[in-house]
Structures are given as C-alpha cells and as structure tokens.
C-alpha positions in Angstrom: 2.3 -22.4 -2.5 5.8 -22.8 -4.0 8.6 -23.8 -1.7 11.3 -22.1 -3.8 13.0 -19.3 -1.9 12.0 -15.8 -2.8 14.0 -12.6 -2.3 13.5 -8.8 -2.4 14.3 -6.8 -5.5 17.6 -5.5 -4.2 18.9 -9.0 -3.8 18.5 -9.4 -7.6 20.4 -6.2 -8.2 17.3 -4.1 -8.7 17.6 -0.8 -6.9 15.5 1.9 -8.4 16.5 5.6 -8.1 19.3 7.6 -6.5 18.2 7.9 -2.9 19.2 5.4 -0.2 16.6 3.2 1.5 16.1 3.2 5.2 17.4 0.5 7.5 14.5 -1.9 6.8 13.7 -0.6 3.3 10.1 -0.6 4.6 7.3 1.8 5.5 8.1 1.1 9.2 11.4 3.0 8.7 9.1 6.0 9.4 9.3 6.0 13.2 6.0 5.0 14.9 4.3 3.4 11.8 2.9 0.0 12.5 1.8 -2.7 10.0 -0.2 -5.9 10.7 -1.5 -8.7 8.6 -4.1 -11.4 8.8 -4.1 -14.1 6.2 -6.9 -16.6 5.3 -5.5 -19.5 3.3 -8.0 -22.2 3.7 -9.2 -25.2 1.6 -8.9 -25.0 -2.1 -10.6 -21.6 -2.7 -10.1 -19.1 0.1 -7.0 -17.0 -0.5 -7.5 -13.6 1.0 -6.7 -11.4 4.1 -6.3 -7.9 5.4 -3.4 -5.5 6.1 -3.5 -2.7 8.6 -1.3 0.4 8.6 -1.3 2.6 11.7 0.3 6.1 11.6 1.2 5.8 15.3 0.5 3.6 18.3 -1.6 6.1 20.2 -5.2 7.1 19.9 -5.4 8.0 16.2 -8.9 9.5 16.6 -7.8 11.9 19.2 -4.4 12.5 17.6 -5.4 12.7 14.0 -2.6 13.0 11.3 -2.7 15.1 8.2 -3.3 13.1 5.0 -3.8 13.5 1.3 -5.4 11.3 -1.4 -4.7 10.9 -5.1 -6.8 8.9 -7.6 -5.3 7.6 -10.8 -8.3 5.7 -12.0 -11.3 5.5 -9.8 -12.7 2.1 -10.4 -12.5 1.1 -6.8 -14.4 0.9 -3.5 -12.2 3.1 -1.3 -14.1 3.9 1.9 -13.5 7.2 3.7 -11.8 8.9 0.8 -14.1 12.0 0.6 -13.5 12.9 4.2 -9.7 12.7 3.6 -10.1 15.0 0.7 -12.4 17.4 2.5 -10.7 17.6 5.9 -7.2 16.5 5.0 -6.7 14.0 7.9 -6.9 10.4 9.1 -8.7 9.5 12.3 -8.4 5.7 12.0 -5.8 3.3 10.8 -5.9 2.3 7.1 -7.1 -1.2 6.3 -6.6 -3.0 3.0 -8.6 -6.0 2.1 -10.6 -7.5 -0.8 -13.5 -5.8 -2.6 -16.4 -7.6 -0.9 -14.8 -7.4 2.6 -14.8 -3.6 2.7 -17.9 -3.4 5.0 -16.4 -6.0 7.4 -13.2 -4.1 7.5 -15.1 -0.9 8.3 -16.9 -2.7 11.1 -13.5 -3.8 12.5 -12.2 -0.2 12.4 -15.3 1.1 14.1 -15.1 -1.4 16.9 -11.3 -0.8 17.3 -11.7 3.0 17.3 -14.8 3.2 19.6 -13.1 0.9 22.1 -10.0 3.1 22.5 -9.8 4.8 25.9 -10.8 8.4 25.5 -13.3 7.7 22.8 -16.3 6.9 25.0 -18.3 9.8 23.6 -17.3 9.5 20.0 -20.4 9.4 17.7 -18.9 9.7 14.3 -15.9 7.8 12.8 -14.4 7.9 9.3 -13.0 4.4 8.7 -10.6 4.3 5.8 -10.6 1.0 3.9 -8.9 0.3 0.6 -9.4 -2.8 -1.6 -8.4 -4.8 -4.6 -10.3 -7.7 -6.1 -8.7 -11.1 -5.4 -11.6 -13.0 -7.1 -9.3 -15.2 -9.3 -7.5 -17.0 -6.6 -10.1 -16.3 -3.8 -13.7 -17.3 -3.8 -14.6 -13.7 -3.1 -18.4 -14.2 -3.0 -18.0 -16.4 0.1 -17.2 -13.2 2.0 -15.2 -15.3 4.4 -13.4 -12.5 6.2 -15.3 -11.5 9.4 -14.7 -8.3 11.3 -13.3 -10.4 14.1 -10.7 -11.9 11.8 -9.8 -8.6 10.2 -9.4 -7.1 13.6 -6.5 -9.3 14.2 -4.5 -7.3 11.7 -5.0 -4.2 13.9 -4.2 -6.0 17.1 -0.9 -7.6 15.8 0.3 -4.4 14.0 3.9 -3.7 14.9 7.0 -1.9 13.8 10.1 -3.6 12.4 10.3 -5.8 9.2 7.2 -6.0 7.2 6.2 -9.4 5.7 5.7 -9.1 1.9 4.2 -11.1 -1.0 1.2 -13.4 -0.7 0.2 -12.3 2.8 -2.5 -10.2 4.3 -4.4 -8.2 1.8 -2.0 -9.5 -0.9 -2.8 -13.2 -0.4 -4.9 -13.6 -3.5 -3.8 -10.7 -5.7 -2.4 -10.9 -9.3 -0.1 -8.3 -10.9 1.0 -8.2 -14.5 -0.3 -11.8 -14.8 2.1 -13.0 -12.1 1.4 -13.4 -8.4 1.2 -9.9 -6.8 0.9 -9.0 -3.1 2.1 -6.7 -0.4 5.3 -4.8 -1.0 7.1 -2.1 0.8 10.2 0.2 0.5 11.6 3.4 1.9 13.9 6.3 1.1 15.9 8.6 3.4 16.9 12.2 2.4 20.4 13.4 3.1 20.8 15.5 6.2 21.2 18.8 4.3 17.8 18.1 2.7 16.1 17.5 6.1 17.0 13.9 6.7 13.4 12.9 6.4 12.2 9.4 5.7 9.5 8.4 3.2 8.0 4.9 3.2 5.6 3.2 0.8 3.4 0.1 1.1 1.5 -1.4 -1.8 -1.2 -4.0 -2.4 -0.5 -4.9 -6.0 -3.3 -6.4 -8.2 -3.1 -4.7 -11.6 -2.1 -5.2 -15.1 0.0 -3.7 -17.9 3.4 -4.4 -19.5 5.9 -5.0 -16.7 9.0 -2.9 -16.8 11.8 -3.1 -14.2 14.1 -0.1 -14.0 13.1 0.6 -17.6 13.8 -2.9 -19.0 10.8 -4.5 -20.9 10.7 -7.6 -18.6 7.1 -8.4 -19.4 7.8 -8.4 -23.2 11.0 -10.4 -22.8 9.2 -13.1 -20.7 6.2 -13.2 -23.1 3.5 -12.1 -20.6 1.8 -8.7 -21.0 -1.4 -6.9 -21.7 -2.6 -6.9 -25.3 -0.5 -10.0 -26.3 -2.4 -12.3 -28.5 -5.4 -10.0 -28.6 -6.0 -9.8 -24.9 -5.9 -13.6 -24.3 -2.9 -13.8 -22.1 -3.2 -11.0 -19.6 -5.7 -8.5 -18.5 -4.8 -4.9 -17.7 -7.7 -4.6 -15.2 -7.2 -4.8 -11.5 -6.2 -2.3 -8.8 -3.5 -1.0 -6.5 -3.6 0.6 -3.2 -0.5 2.7 -2.3 0.0 4.0 1.3 2.8 6.6 1.9 4.1 7.7 5.3 6.7 10.4 6.0 8.1 12.1 9.1 8.4 15.3 7.2 6.1 18.1 8.5 3.8 18.4 5.6 0.3 19.9 5.4 -2.5 17.9 3.9 -2.1 20.0 0.7 1.4 18.9 0.2 0.6 15.3 1.2 -1.9 15.3 -1.6 0.8 16.5 -3.9 3.0 13.7 -2.5 0.3 11.1 -3.2 0.1 12.2 -6.8 3.8 11.4 -7.3 3.1 7.8 -6.2 1.3 7.4 -9.5 4.5 8.3 -11.3 6.2 5.4 -9.5 3.3 3.2 -10.5 3.7 4.3 -14.1 7.4 3.4 -14.1 6.5 -0.3 -13.5 4.4 -0.4 -16.7 1.0 -0.2 -15.2 -1.8 0.3 -17.8 -4.1 2.2 -15.4 -7.0 0.8 -17.4 -10.7 1.5 -17.3 -11.3 -1.3 -14.8 -8.4 -0.4 -12.5 -8.7 1.3 -9.1 -5.4 3.2 -8.6 -5.3 5.0 -5.3 -2.6 6.6 -3.1 -3.0 7.9 0.5 -0.2 9.8 2.1 0.1 10.9 5.7 2.7 12.6 8.0 3.7 11.3 11.4 5.5 14.5 12.5 4.2 15.2 16.0 4.0 19.0 15.3 1.5 18.5 12.5 -0.9 16.2 14.3 -4.4 17.5 14.9 -4.6 16.8 18.6 -7.7 17.4 20.7 -6.3 20.6 22.2 -5.3 22.0 18.9 -8.7 21.4 17.4 -10.2 23.7 20.1 -8.2 26.8 19.2 -6.3 28.6 16.4 -3.0 26.8 16.2 0.4 27.2 14.6 1.7 24.2 12.7 5.1 23.5 11.2 5.1 23.2 7.4 7.8 22.3 4.9 7.8 25.0 2.2 6.9 24.2 -1.3 10.5 24.9 -2.4 11.9 22.1 -0.3 9.4 19.3 -1.2 10.8 18.1 -4.5 13.3 15.7 -3.0 10.4 14.0 -1.2 8.6 13.7 -4.5 11.6 11.8 -5.9 11.6 9.6 -2.8 7.9 8.8 -3.3 8.4 7.8 -6.9 11.4 5.6 -6.1 9.9 3.9 -3.0 6.6 3.2 -4.8 8.4 1.7 -7.7 10.5 -0.6 -5.5 7.6 -1.5 -3.3 5.8 -2.9 -6.4 8.8 -4.9 -7.4 9.1 -6.3 -3.9 5.5 -7.3 -4.0 6.2 -9.4 -7.1 9.6 -10.7 -6.0 8.4 -11.9 -2.6 5.2 -13.5 -3.8 5.2 -17.2 -4.3 3.1 -19.3 -6.8 -0.4 -19.7 -5.4 -3.1 -22.1 -6.5 -6.7 -21.2 -5.6 -10.3 -20.8 -6.7 -9.9 -20.6 -10.5 -6.5 -22.0 -11.0 -2.8 -21.2 -10.4 -1.0 -17.9 -10.6 2.8 -18.4 -11.1 5.3 -16.3 -9.2 7.5 -13.9 -11.2 10.5 -16.1 -12.4 13.3 -14.5 -10.5 16.2 -16.3 -12.1 15.0 -15.2 -15.5 14.5 -11.6 -14.3 18.0 -11.6 -12.8 19.5 -12.6 -16.2 17.6 -9.8 -17.9 18.7 -7.3 -15.3 22.4 -8.3 -15.5 
C-alpha cells in the first residue's frame, strides 16, 4: 500500500449538497448502528475482507427492523433480498464481502444469529449478504475468507468513527479505475423537519466517468469508461449501498428511500452497466417501528412519517450516498495485488480541479 496520507472528501473542499453532516459524518451518526471490519491482506494475492453493519446492538432476530431494497442493475449475488422485499424487514445484520465469499458470510450470520440468547428455538433465518467482485486485486478463486474470519467483523462491530478506504469488504475493490473501498457519510435534518439523521455506507467497486460535485474529474484526469475504445477502464463492477435512519419509516417508505440512493450513485458518474450490481438497502432504527416479538403476536400500532414529510430525507439520502462514494475513493490507498496495481485517486490533482 502507499504511505502517502489520505483524507476524506471534505478536507479537499468537497461537500456535496445543502444539508449538514452528523458529528462523525458516518452511518454511525444514527444512534445504535454498529460497523465492523475484517481485512485479509496476505502475501501477494489475497486482498479481501468483510464489513458488518448492525442496526442495533440487541437481538436483531427478536427485534427486527423495517427495511427496504432497491435494485439499479441486478447483476449481483445479494442474498436475502427477496425476503426483505416480501416482508419489509431485517432479522440479521448486513454483511458485505466478495462475490465468492457470500456462502461463508451467510454461514457466519447463521452461527451468530442462532447463538444469540433467546434464539434457541429459531429454525429459519434470512441472512443478508451483499457483495462486489474484487477479483482484480484479490485471488478470489482461493475463497480465502472462512466463516470464522468473517465472524470477526460481527464481533468487533462498534459505534464511533468508521474506518474507510481499502479495508474490510473494500480491501480489493476498484472504482472508476482507481482504488475503491468502503466509504460513509451522514446528513442531519433541521429540527423543524424532524431533526432526523440519515447515514450511508458504501462498498464501491464500479465504473463510469467520475464526476465530483458535477465536475468531470475522470475526463480531466484522463481515466474513464469508453476512453480509447474500452481499453482504459471498464464500466462493469458493483456497489452495495446501506442506509440507516432514525426516522420512523415503514418498509414502504424505506424502499422509496433506497431508490433515492441510486440518484446519489448517478451523481458520481456511475455507468450502471450490464455487468454491474447496484443495490441499496435502507432500514430504520426508530424503536417504535421495530417488529418486536410481542408486536408480532398481535395487531399493533406503529409510528409512521407521512409521505408529505419524507422529501427532505430523500435529499439527505442522495447527498450522503454521493459523499460516501467520494470518501471511499479519497481514503483508499494504492494497492498492489493479484493481477497488478490499482492507483489511488490522485488527491492533489483532484483538489486543483475542485478549486
């Protein structure tokens, strides 16, 4: 890896949108959300890992959270998505990893969920695992991630600052031809609009023509999809976007929220090509919308933000997703691996373009 210091987008003067970020400018600004990474950086060819996102620190299977799913382009191996769409809820953490490690990640989630106190009689679990393919920098066919190793991302999940760049599920990823990775951001609504927080976390591994706050950075730096008849950069790849909010949203409006993340993705110049898997999962942490064991046994009343008040959260989603992608690029270092070296986004050049 490069030893040159990296920084987040805002340190370069890049601050997308009009809404303010939270204290950490991270998905963990949503109270109770935990994030954990495990990274495998070994020898000359293993560059991979896993990232866990927990909606809360309790028993997620017993205290399920409402959730929604949006698919931009479905060339991906998202596990558990149909049950999210059907039932509108999460009953496990979300794990992100590489394409060929989805089964091992599912095993890790099953072990973790079944071992939780109170789940002794559980006989059906919907593990949710997202992926992108890190096969350029990582020898993906080795399937080096075991369920035991992936489980460490669940065990070390915590609140507070979130490590970004070439770490966890972003260790071996590539975005816009530069080193991609994990990125996160958040937005806070003003008090008169509810004061709610919206956080985004991305695993960036996709192509296109990079734009930063509308500026054609990829073109200016000479690296983009379709340059020199496809020889320089591919548009294929994938992105996983995870959204968390403390607003009391139903799964229906969380699905609407997830769709807006794709607008944030588009702002960065993503091609959303035939071979790209572009997914967004959104969930609410508000305690009054959780599907608790007692509520599942009776007809219950739930808080719900009305449709007429949700538009500011749509804006927050678009802005936080956009900035999370920029952070994934800005924080990622140059990495050499299985098939060669992927350079980090040249921050000094970007800064000159922004100014």
